[in-house]
C-alpha positions in Angstrom: 37.0 -33.4 98.6 34.8 -36.5 98.8 33.9 -37.7 95.3 35.8 -34.8 93.6 38.8 -35.8 91.6 40.5 -32.5 92.0 40.3 -29.3 94.0 39.3 -27.5 90.8 36.2 -29.7 90.4 35.2 -29.1 94.0 35.6 -25.3 93.5 33.5 -25.4 90.3 30.7 -27.2 92.1 30.7 -25.0 95.1 30.8 -21.8 93.1 27.6 -23.0 91.3 26.0 -24.5 94.3 26.4 -21.6 96.8 24.1 -19.0 95.0 21.4 -21.6 94.6 21.6 -22.7 98.2 21.6 -19.1 99.4 18.5 -18.4 97.3 16.7 -21.4 98.6 17.6 -21.1 102.3 17.7 -17.5 103.5 18.4 -16.5 107.1 15.7 -18.7 108.5 16.4 -17.7 112.1 15.0 -14.2 111.2 11.7 -15.7 109.8 8.7 -17.4 111.2 8.1 -21.0 110.2 5.2 -19.9 107.9 7.3 -17.3 106.2 10.1 -19.8 105.7 7.8 -22.4 104.2 6.2 -19.8 101.8 9.7 -18.6 100.8 10.9 -22.1 100.0 7.7 -22.9 98.1 8.1 -19.8 96.0 11.7 -20.5 95.3 10.9 -24.1 94.3 8.2 -22.9 91.9 10.6 -20.4 90.4 13.3 -23.0 89.9 10.8 -25.4 88.3 9.7 -22.7 85.8 13.3 -21.7 85.0 14.3 -25.3 84.5 11.3 -26.1 82.2 12.0 -23.0 80.1 15.7 -24.0 79.7 14.8 -27.6 78.8 12.2 -26.5 76.2 14.6 -24.0 74.5 
């Protein structure tokens, strides 16, 4: 509950944050280091593209 004024605010943040976190950090213990880096780079590029499209619209 740090920095959240109510449990509802904490739940709203976590419900939005979890899918993003799961997309950016898959089961790394099942991947090699090179695969993990490539996955994170690809996810980062996708996120940048989506954010730029949303900002432009």
